[in-house]
C-alpha positions as CSV (number, residue, x, y, z in Angstrom):
1,M,50.2,120.5,121.7
2,A,52.8,122.4,119.1
3,E,51.7,124.0,115.8
4,V,53.3,122.7,113.0
5,G,54.7,126.6,112.7
6,E,56.4,126.2,115.4
7,I,58.5,122.8,114.3
8,I,62.0,124.0,113.3
9,E,65.6,122.4,112.6
10,G,66.8,119.9,116.0
11,C,63.2,119.4,117.1
12,R,62.1,115.5,117.5
13,L,59.4,113.7,117.9
14,P,57.5,110.3,116.3
15,V,57.0,109.9,112.5
16,L,54.4,107.3,110.8
17,R,56.1,105.2,108.2
18,R,55.4,101.7,107.2
19,N,58.2,98.8,108.1
20,Q,58.9,95.8,107.1
21,D,55.6,94.0,107.4
22,N,53.9,96.8,106.1
23,E,52.3,97.6,109.8
24,D,52.6,101.4,111.2
25,E,55.4,102.3,113.1
26,W,55.9,105.2,115.1
27,P,59.9,105.7,115.2
28,L,61.7,108.8,116.7
29,A,63.2,111.2,114.1
30,E,64.7,114.0,114.1
31,I,63.9,116.6,111.8
32,L,67.1,117.8,109.6
33,S,65.0,120.6,107.2
34,V,62.1,122.2,106.5
35,K,61.3,123.9,103.3
36,D,57.4,125.2,101.9
37,I,55.9,124.4,98.3
38,S,52.9,126.0,97.4
39,G,52.1,127.5,100.6
40,R,52.1,123.3,102.1
41,K,55.5,122.4,104.7
42,L,57.2,119.6,103.8
43,F,59.4,117.8,106.8
44,Y,63.4,116.4,106.3
45,V,62.8,113.5,108.6
46,H,66.2,111.1,110.1
47,Y,64.8,107.6,111.8
48,I,67.0,107.8,115.2
49,D,68.6,104.4,115.2
50,F,67.9,103.8,111.4
51,N,70.0,103.2,108.5
52,K,70.1,107.3,106.6
53,R,69.0,105.2,103.4
54,L,65.4,105.8,105.0
55,D,65.6,109.2,105.6
56,E,62.3,110.6,103.5
57,W,60.7,114.2,103.3
58,V,57.3,113.8,105.3
59,T,54.2,116.1,105.9
60,H,52.7,117.4,108.5
61,E,49.8,114.7,108.8
62,R,52.6,112.2,109.6
63,L,54.5,113.8,112.7
64,D,52.9,113.5,116.2
65,L,52.9,116.9,117.6
66,K,51.8,115.8,120.9
67,K,54.9,114.1,121.4
68,I,57.7,116.9,120.4
69,Q,60.9,117.5,122.1
70,F,62.7,120.9,121.2
71,P,66.6,121.5,120.8
72,K,68.1,122.8,124.2
73,K,69.0,126.4,123.5
74,E,72.7,126.6,123.9
75,A,74.0,129.8,125.0
76,K,76.0,131.7,121.9
77,T,79.4,131.9,122.3
78,P,81.4,133.6,119.3
79,T,82.6,131.7,117.0
80,K,86.5,132.4,114.7
81,N,84.1,134.7,112.7
82,G,83.0,136.6,115.8
83,L,79.0,134.8,114.9
84,P,77.2,132.6,117.0
85,G,76.5,129.2,115.7
86,S,74.0,128.7,113.1
87,R,72.3,125.9,114.0
88,P,70.2,125.0,117.4
89,G,71.7,121.2,118.9
90,S,69.8,118.3,118.6
91,P,68.1,117.2,122.6
92,E,70.0,114.8,124.2
93,R,68.4,111.3,124.5
94,E,66.7,110.7,128.1
95,V,68.4,110.5,130.9
96,P,66.7,107.3,133.1
97,A,65.0,109.1,136.1
98,S,66.6,106.4,138.4
99,A,70.5,107.5,137.5
100,Q,69.4,112.0,137.3
101,A,68.0,111.0,140.8
102,S,70.6,109.5,143.0
103,G,72.9,111.8,140.9
104,K,75.3,108.8,139.7
105,T,76.9,108.7,136.6
106,L,75.5,106.1,133.7
107,P,78.2,103.2,133.2
108,I,80.8,103.9,130.4
109,P,80.2,101.4,127.8
110,V,83.4,98.6,127.5
111,Q,84.9,96.8,125.0
112,I,83.5,93.1,125.6
113,T,86.2,90.2,124.5
114,L,85.3,86.8,124.0
115,R,88.2,85.3,126.5
116,F,88.7,80.9,126.3
117,N,89.5,79.7,130.0
118,L,93.2,79.1,129.9
119,P,95.3,77.2,131.9
120,K,98.0,79.9,133.5
121,E,100.6,77.5,132.6
122,R,99.6,77.4,128.6
123,E,98.7,81.3,128.4
124,A,101.5,82.2,126.4
125,I,102.9,79.1,124.9
126,P,102.3,75.6,124.9
127,G,104.4,72.7,126.1
128,G,106.4,71.4,123.0
129,E,106.9,72.4,119.6
130,P,104.4,74.8,118.0
131,D,104.1,72.6,114.9
132,Q,103.9,69.4,116.7
133,P,101.0,66.8,115.1
134,L,98.4,66.9,118.0
135,S,97.4,63.1,119.8
136,S,95.1,61.4,117.8
137,S,93.4,59.6,121.1
138,S,92.2,62.6,122.4
139,C,88.0,62.8,121.7
140,L,84.9,64.3,123.2
141,Q,82.3,62.2,124.9
142,P,78.7,61.8,123.0
143,N,76.4,64.5,124.5
144,H,78.8,66.8,126.7
145,R,80.3,70.1,125.3
146,S,84.1,70.5,125.6
147,T,84.2,73.5,127.7
148,K,82.6,76.2,128.9
149,R,83.0,79.5,127.2
150,K,82.8,82.3,129.6
151,V,82.9,86.0,128.6
152,D,85.6,88.3,130.6
153,V,86.1,92.0,130.4
154,V,89.4,91.9,129.4
155,S,92.6,93.4,128.3
156,P,93.1,94.2,124.1
157,A,95.6,91.4,124.3
158,T,93.9,88.0,124.5
159,P,95.2,84.5,123.5
160,V,94.0,83.2,120.6
161,P,94.8,79.9,118.8
162,S,98.0,79.3,117.1
163,E,98.0,80.7,113.2
164,T,100.9,77.4,112.8
165,A,99.0,75.2,114.8
166,P,97.9,71.6,112.8
167,A,94.3,70.9,113.5
168,S,92.4,67.7,113.8
169,V,88.9,66.0,113.4
170,F,87.0,65.5,116.0
171,P,83.3,63.8,116.8
172,Q,81.1,66.1,118.9
173,N,77.8,64.6,120.4
174,G,78.1,62.0,117.5
175,S,76.5,64.2,115.0
176,A,79.2,66.3,113.5
177,R,81.0,65.3,110.4
178,R,83.9,67.1,111.3
179,A,86.5,69.1,113.9
180,V,89.3,71.1,113.5
181,A,91.6,71.5,116.5
182,A,94.6,73.8,116.6
183,Q,96.7,74.4,120.1
184,P,97.1,77.9,121.6
185,G,99.8,80.4,120.7
186,R,101.4,83.2,121.2
187,K,99.0,86.3,122.2
188,R,97.4,87.9,119.8
189,K,95.5,91.4,120.0
190,S,92.3,90.2,119.4
191,N,90.8,93.2,116.6
192,C,89.4,90.9,115.3
193,L,86.2,89.5,116.9
194,G,82.9,89.3,115.1
195,T,79.6,91.1,115.5
196,D,75.7,90.6,115.9
197,E,74.5,89.8,112.3
198,D,72.5,93.4,112.6
199,S,75.4,95.3,113.3
200,Q,76.5,98.4,111.3
201,D,79.8,98.6,111.7
202,S,82.7,95.8,111.3
203,S,85.6,96.5,114.4
204,D,87.4,94.1,112.9
205,G,90.9,95.9,112.7
206,I,89.5,99.4,112.8
207,P,92.3,101.6,113.2
208,S,92.7,103.6,116.4
209,A,93.0,107.0,114.6
210,P,91.3,108.1,111.5
211,R,92.7,106.7,108.1
212,M,94.4,109.4,106.0
213,T,94.5,107.7,102.7
214,G,92.5,105.8,101.1
215,S,88.6,106.2,100.0
216,L,87.2,105.6,103.7
217,V,87.1,107.0,106.4
218,S,85.9,106.4,109.5
219,D,85.8,110.3,111.5
220,R,82.4,111.5,110.9
221,S,83.0,114.4,112.8
222,H,82.6,116.2,109.9
223,D,79.2,115.7,108.6
224,D,77.1,119.0,108.4
225,I,73.3,119.6,107.9
226,V,73.9,119.5,103.9
227,T,75.8,116.3,104.0
228,R,73.5,114.4,106.0
229,M,70.4,115.2,103.4
230,K,69.3,112.8,100.3
231,N,69.9,115.4,97.1
232,I,69.0,113.4,94.4
233,E,65.6,112.7,94.0
234,C,65.9,110.1,91.2
235,I,68.6,108.3,88.6
236,E,67.8,106.9,85.6
237,L,70.8,104.7,84.3
238,G,69.7,102.7,81.5
239,R,67.2,100.7,81.4
240,H,66.8,100.8,85.4
241,R,65.7,104.1,88.0
242,L,67.3,104.6,91.1
243,K,66.6,106.1,94.4
244,P,69.6,107.0,95.8
245,W,69.9,106.5,99.6
246,Y,72.4,109.4,100.7
247,F,73.9,112.3,99.8
248,S,76.6,112.8,97.0
249,P,78.2,116.2,95.6
250,Y,77.1,116.2,92.1
251,P,76.8,119.9,91.0
252,Q,74.3,122.0,92.7
253,E,71.8,122.8,89.9
254,L,71.3,119.3,88.9
255,T,69.9,118.7,92.5
256,T,66.8,120.4,92.4
257,L,65.9,117.6,88.8
258,P,63.5,115.4,89.2
259,V,65.4,113.4,87.7
260,L,69.2,112.6,86.8
261,Y,70.1,110.9,83.1
262,L,73.3,109.2,83.1
263,C,74.6,107.0,80.2
264,E,75.5,103.7,81.3
265,F,78.5,103.2,79.6
266,C,80.1,105.9,79.8
267,L,78.1,107.3,83.3
268,K,78.6,111.0,82.5
269,Y,75.1,112.6,83.6
270,G,72.4,114.7,81.7
271,R,69.6,117.7,82.7
272,S,67.4,115.9,80.4
273,L,66.2,112.9,78.8
274,K,66.7,115.0,75.3
275,C,70.3,115.7,77.1
276,L,71.5,112.5,77.1
277,Q,69.8,111.0,73.6
278,R,72.4,113.5,72.3
279,H,74.9,112.6,73.8
280,L,74.5,108.8,73.2
281,T,74.6,109.5,69.7
282,K,78.5,110.4,69.9
283,C,79.2,108.6,73.1
284,D,80.8,105.4,71.3
285,L,81.2,103.4,74.8
286,R,79.6,99.9,74.4
287,H,81.2,98.9,77.8
288,P,83.4,100.3,80.6
289,P,86.6,101.5,79.3
290,G,89.7,99.8,80.4
291,N,90.7,96.1,79.7
292,E,88.8,93.1,79.8
293,I,90.6,90.7,82.3
294,Y,87.1,88.0,83.0
295,R,84.5,86.8,80.8
296,K,82.7,84.0,81.9
297,G,79.1,83.4,79.8
298,T,77.3,86.8,80.2
299,I,79.7,88.2,83.3
300,S,82.9,90.3,82.3
301,F,85.0,92.4,84.3
302,F,87.2,95.4,83.7
303,E,90.4,96.4,85.2
304,I,90.2,100.6,85.1
305,D,93.1,103.1,86.0
306,G,92.3,106.0,88.0
307,R,95.0,108.3,86.7
308,K,94.1,106.9,82.8
309,N,90.6,107.2,82.4
310,K,90.0,110.0,85.2
311,S,86.8,111.5,84.0
312,Y,84.8,107.7,84.0
313,S,86.6,106.8,87.6
314,Q,84.8,109.9,89.1
315,N,81.5,109.7,87.5
316,L,81.2,105.9,89.1
317,C,82.3,107.8,92.4
318,L,80.4,110.3,91.9
319,L,77.5,107.2,91.5
320,A,78.4,105.3,94.2
321,K,78.2,107.4,96.9
322,C,74.4,107.5,96.0
323,F,74.2,104.3,97.5
324,L,77.4,104.1,100.1
325,D,77.2,106.5,103.0
326,H,81.0,105.8,104.4
327,K,82.4,107.0,100.9
328,T,85.1,109.6,100.9
329,L,86.7,109.5,97.6
330,Y,85.5,111.9,94.4
331,Y,88.1,113.5,92.3
332,D,91.3,112.0,93.7
333,T,91.0,108.9,91.4
334,D,94.8,108.1,90.7
335,P,95.9,106.3,93.5
336,F,93.4,103.6,93.0
337,L,92.4,101.0,90.4
338,F,88.5,100.5,89.7
339,Y,87.5,96.3,88.9
340,V,83.5,96.9,87.2
341,M,81.0,94.0,86.6
342,T,79.1,94.1,83.4
343,E,76.8,92.1,82.0
344,Y,76.4,91.8,78.7
345,D,73.9,91.4,76.0
346,S,73.1,92.7,72.2
347,K,73.1,96.6,73.1
348,G,76.6,96.6,75.2
349,F,78.1,95.6,78.4
350,H,75.6,97.1,81.4
351,I,77.3,97.5,84.6
352,V,76.3,95.6,87.6
353,G,78.2,96.8,90.4
354,Y,82.7,97.3,91.5
355,F,85.0,97.8,93.3
356,S,87.9,99.8,94.0
357,K,91.4,98.7,95.2
358,E,94.5,101.0,96.4
359,K,97.7,100.5,93.5
360,E,99.6,100.9,96.7
361,S,98.7,99.4,99.7
362,T,100.6,99.3,102.9
363,E,97.6,98.1,105.0
364,D,97.0,94.9,102.9
365,Y,93.9,96.3,101.6
366,N,92.6,94.3,98.5
367,V,89.4,96.4,98.5
368,A,88.4,100.1,99.7
369,C,84.9,100.9,98.6
370,I,82.2,98.0,97.1
371,L,79.0,98.1,95.6
372,T,76.2,96.4,94.1
373,L,74.2,98.4,92.6
374,P,69.9,98.1,94.1
375,P,68.7,96.3,90.7
376,Y,71.0,93.5,91.4
377,Q,71.0,93.0,94.6
378,R,70.0,90.0,96.1
379,R,71.1,87.7,93.2
380,G,74.5,86.7,94.1
381,Y,76.6,89.9,92.8
382,G,77.9,91.1,95.9
383,K,79.6,87.6,96.3
384,L,80.6,87.4,93.3
385,L,82.8,90.8,93.2
386,I,84.2,89.9,96.8
387,E,85.3,86.2,95.5
388,F,86.9,88.3,92.2
389,S,89.1,90.7,94.4
390,Y,90.6,87.7,96.6
391,E,90.9,85.9,93.2
392,L,93.2,88.5,92.7
393,S,94.8,88.3,95.7
394,K,95.6,85.0,95.1
395,V,97.3,85.7,91.4
396,E,99.5,88.4,93.5
397,G,100.5,86.1,96.2
398,K,99.2,88.5,98.7
399,T,96.1,87.3,101.9
400,G,94.1,90.6,101.4
401,T,91.1,92.6,103.8
402,P,88.7,95.3,102.5
403,E,89.0,98.6,103.8
404,K,87.4,99.3,107.5
405,P,84.7,100.7,108.4
406,L,82.2,98.3,106.4
407,S,78.6,99.1,105.7
408,D,76.2,97.5,107.5
409,L,75.1,95.2,104.1
410,G,79.3,94.7,103.4
411,L,79.7,94.0,106.4
412,L,77.4,90.9,106.1
413,S,77.8,90.4,102.8
414,Y,81.9,89.5,103.6
415,R,80.9,87.4,106.7
416,S,78.7,85.4,104.7
417,Y,81.6,84.7,102.1
418,W,84.5,84.0,104.8
419,S,82.0,81.6,106.3
420,Q,80.8,79.7,103.5
421,T,84.9,79.8,101.8
422,I,86.1,78.5,105.3
423,L,84.0,75.8,105.3
424,E,84.1,75.0,102.4
425,I,87.8,74.1,103.0
426,L,87.7,73.0,106.4
427,M,84.7,70.2,104.4
428,G,86.5,69.8,102.1
429,L,89.5,68.1,104.0
430,K,90.5,64.4,103.8
431,S,92.3,61.9,106.3
432,E,94.8,60.4,105.4
433,S,96.4,57.1,107.1
434,G,93.2,56.6,108.9
435,E,94.0,59.5,110.8
436,R,91.7,62.6,111.2
437,P,92.8,65.5,108.8
438,Q,95.0,68.6,109.9
439,I,95.4,71.8,108.6
440,T,96.4,75.4,110.3
441,I,94.7,79.1,110.2
442,N,98.4,80.2,107.8
443,E,97.1,77.1,105.2
444,I,93.8,78.4,105.0
445,S,94.9,82.0,105.0
446,E,97.3,80.8,102.1
447,I,94.4,78.9,99.9
448,T,92.0,81.5,100.6
449,S,94.4,84.4,100.5
450,I,91.7,85.9,103.5
451,K,93.9,87.6,106.4
452,K,94.3,85.6,108.9
453,E,92.6,88.3,111.2
454,D,89.9,88.0,109.4
455,V,89.7,84.0,109.5
456,I,90.2,84.2,113.5
457,S,87.1,86.5,113.7
458,T,84.7,83.9,111.4
459,L,85.8,80.9,113.2
460,Q,84.7,83.0,116.4
461,Y,81.6,84.1,114.8
462,L,80.4,81.2,114.0
463,N,81.0,80.1,117.5
464,L,83.4,76.9,116.1
465,I,86.1,77.3,118.7
466,N,86.4,75.1,121.7
467,Y,89.1,74.7,124.0
468,Y,89.7,70.9,124.8
469,K,92.5,68.6,127.0
470,G,94.9,71.8,126.6
471,Q,94.3,72.5,122.7
472,Y,91.5,74.7,121.1
473,I,89.5,72.5,118.4
474,L,87.2,73.2,115.8
475,T,84.2,71.5,115.3
476,L,80.9,72.0,112.9
477,S,77.8,71.2,113.9
478,E,75.5,68.9,112.0
479,D,73.4,71.8,111.7
480,I,76.7,74.3,110.4
481,V,77.1,71.6,107.7
482,D,73.4,71.5,106.6
483,G,73.0,75.1,106.7
484,H,76.2,75.5,104.7
485,E,74.8,72.8,102.3
486,R,72.0,74.6,101.4
487,A,73.9,78.0,101.2
488,M,76.1,76.8,98.4
489,L,73.1,75.0,96.2
490,K,71.9,78.2,96.0
491,R,75.1,79.8,94.7
492,L,75.0,79.5,91.7
493,L,77.3,83.0,90.5
494,R,81.4,81.5,91.3
495,I,84.4,82.5,89.8
496,D,86.3,80.5,87.5
497,S,90.5,81.0,87.4
498,K,90.5,79.7,83.9
499,C,88.6,82.7,82.5
500,L,90.6,85.1,84.2
501,H,93.5,86.7,82.0
502,F,95.3,89.2,84.6
503,T,99.3,90.3,85.1
504,P,99.2,92.2,88.2
505,K,101.7,95.4,88.5
506,D,104.4,96.4,90.5
507,W,103.5,99.6,91.1
508,S,106.4,101.0,93.7
509,K,108.4,101.3,90.3
510,R,106.7,102.9,88.4
511,G,107.0,106.5,89.7
512,K,103.3,108.6,90.1
513,W,101.6,105.6,88.3
């Protein structure tokens, strides 16, 4: 068994932690850093295959030294400065013994795309006019599935429902209330398939190359040992104390403090409570700077220009980075607008969350970063922020989509919002002159301002699309309808478009904003 003094950065071993059910478990973890406080060693660990926000400092009592894996020794190759690398590499994941013994290479992961079983003659463009209404004589027989789905390994281009073909209502198994059908149309790139609910990243529309603009980036190759570790212990913001999840580039001298104090109105940071109290005597802000463009009850939204209010915007980004792993924007805030949601009481307007967006987006992004602060999570504010971003897109007359990659919590929130919004549209359809109601994907996109790719990916994620007698149909089962109605009963916070006072600007005519 290894000794405590032999543990170095890069080692992997099981570490004791409590899970959500308050039970002990021993997941594999990597040692990222070692420090000595008053003669006692502490180890900063990252749990393999767990989110980084669970990383923590632990004592040696929680380490299983019997199963330690030391990092592989790398050959000292000179770098540009003629010096060897400073940190040993982490041990590789275990390779199955059978694969090693046979000498076979492990299979390379491939993209699995859901493909509809189309007749060849209908795979490209169906016969007849694409906008021709569907025949109302077709319907599904009770207790029979419309068609079987098959999962194939296919090329990125797969047929999906046409965006302009109308939709009809069909019963399914005698229990469905609504179903929508659409004819197959031209081929589209199927980069909008949904993934499992507990996935941490969205594959919807992720560009193949890293983005060079915006505030998020999908290329994580520049992570180093410093940015992988939380550097702020605790933040006091108004009446809340927040424990950061990730690294944030606050000044180095502030990272050794037990508590970082922030003014909840201007977000300036101080070293001590006395510094904060002295600042509050001079700070005359009681709400975020900028224009209040929405107010209903105690909820308000403020629009903040990243160029006009640079100091506030930078402080907001530093705070947000504590809870957003992928965020890379800290100081260049000029090309962005920030929409801050607040809750009002007698002391002022207290920040609840925010989202940012580019003033000019060439890729139809209506959100760059979005965050609900931890004290306000799981209370409906996340969906309210998302709904507000799409309400702005409606006023602008555009469809929008969030910038990728989404965090795990962001992905869950967006999927839930898209599902509820689209189901609300489908269940609200009314038949005319006894015929089944019809709608197209384009019409859903125009009504909701949700981008067509997100509409299609949501329908696929909900598993609503079936292929029956030469046409695509969307069938809502009783379970989906009941689940949607229960979810909407819990969703008490909604945006009232009548309370929005917003005039979109044409930033292309404003030089450098």
